[in-house]
N, C-alpha and C positions, 0 to 999 in steps of 0.2 A: 504494500500500500504506500502510495506516494504522499509526501507532505503537501500542505496547501501551497507553500512557496514553490515547490517543484512543479506542481500542476499549473500554477500561474505562469511560471517561466516557460514551461513547455507550450502553453497556449499562446504566449507572446511570440515565441520563436516560430510556431506554426503559422501565425498570422503574418509575421514579417516575411517568411519564406513564400507564402501564398502571394503576397503583394509583389515581391520581387519577381516571382515566376510570371505573374500577370503582366507586370511592366515589361519584362523581356519579350513576352509573346506579342504584346502590342507594338513594341519597337520593331520586332522582326516583320510583322505585317505591314507596318508603316513604311519600313525601308523597301520591302518588295513592291508595295503599291507605288511608292515614289519612283522607284527605278522604272517600273512599267509605264507610269505616266510620263516620265522623262523621255523614254524611248518613243512613245507615241507623239509627244510634242516635237521632238527633233524630226521625226518622220513627216509630220504635217508641215513643218517649216521647210524642209527640203522639197517636198512636193509643191508647196506654194511658190518657191523660187523657180523650180522647173516650169511650173505653169506660167509664171510671169515671163520667163525666157521664151517659151513657146509662143505666147500671145504677142510679145514684142517682135519676135522673129517673123511673124506673119506680116506685121506692118513695116518694119525697118530692115529686115534681113537678119540672118543669124549672127554674124560677127558684130554689127552695130548694136544689136540687142544685148549681147553678152557684155560688150564693153560698157554699154549704158548702165546695166545692172551692177557691174563691178565698180563703176564710177560712183553710182548712187550709194552703194554700201561703203565705199571708201569715204565719201563725204559724211555719211552717218557715223562712221567710226571716228572720224576726226572731231565731229561735234561732241560725241560722248566723251572722247578723250579730253577735250577742252573743258567740259563741265566737271569731270572728275578732277582734273588738275586745279581748277578754280576752287572747288570744295576742299581739296587737300591743302591748298595754300591758306584758305580761310581757317581751317582747323589748326594748322601750324601757328597762325597768328593768335588764335584764341588760346592755345596752349601756352604760348610765350607770355601773353598777358596774364594768364592764371598763375604761371610760375613767378612773374614779377610781383603780383599781388600777394602770393604766399610768402615770398621772400620779405616783402615789406611788413607783413603781419608778424613774421618770425622776428624781424629786427625790432619792431615795436614791442613785442612781448618780452624780448630780451632786455630792452631798455626799461620797460615797466618793472620787470623782475629785479633789475639792478637798483632802481629807485626804491622799490618796496623793501629791499633788504637794508639799504642805507637809511631811508627815512620812511618808516611804515605809516606814520600818521599823515604825512604829506601825500603819500601814494593813495591812502584811503580817501582823503579829501578830494584829490583829483579824480579818482574813480567815481565817487558819488556825484561830483559836479558834471562829469561827462555823461553819467547815467541819466541825470535829469535833463541835460541838454539834448541828448540823442534819443531820448525815450520816444516811442511812437506816439503820434498825436491821435487824439480821439476823433472818430469820424462824426461825432455829433457836434453841432454848434450849440453852445450854451448861451447864446445871445438872447 
């Protein structure tokens, strides 16, 4: 006969094992479905490109149609590249600004800690004054 603690631990382990098995099964199904959907999407994309090439080749000829599609995709790729480069540049700029702000905060905290160690009453007074000055304003007008 098992103790109550052993039964509870066995119940907990069984529940965790069942949840892990269920999660693994769901992940496997999702991966297989995702792969199948991806293959179908790539196939549809390739068929759409071939269809566009055939349609354009009826109007302009085979070689001009293929060069036209290639040029169109090249222009599209360059536009996407420009957008990605602009976003990356903006992210780098934001990270640089955040690093500068963090460095300024660290410097301010170090200065505050130095003042607090040397003159604790003055540091407390400055902290209270800044707290009152920088406190969020009420949204209500008491006029």
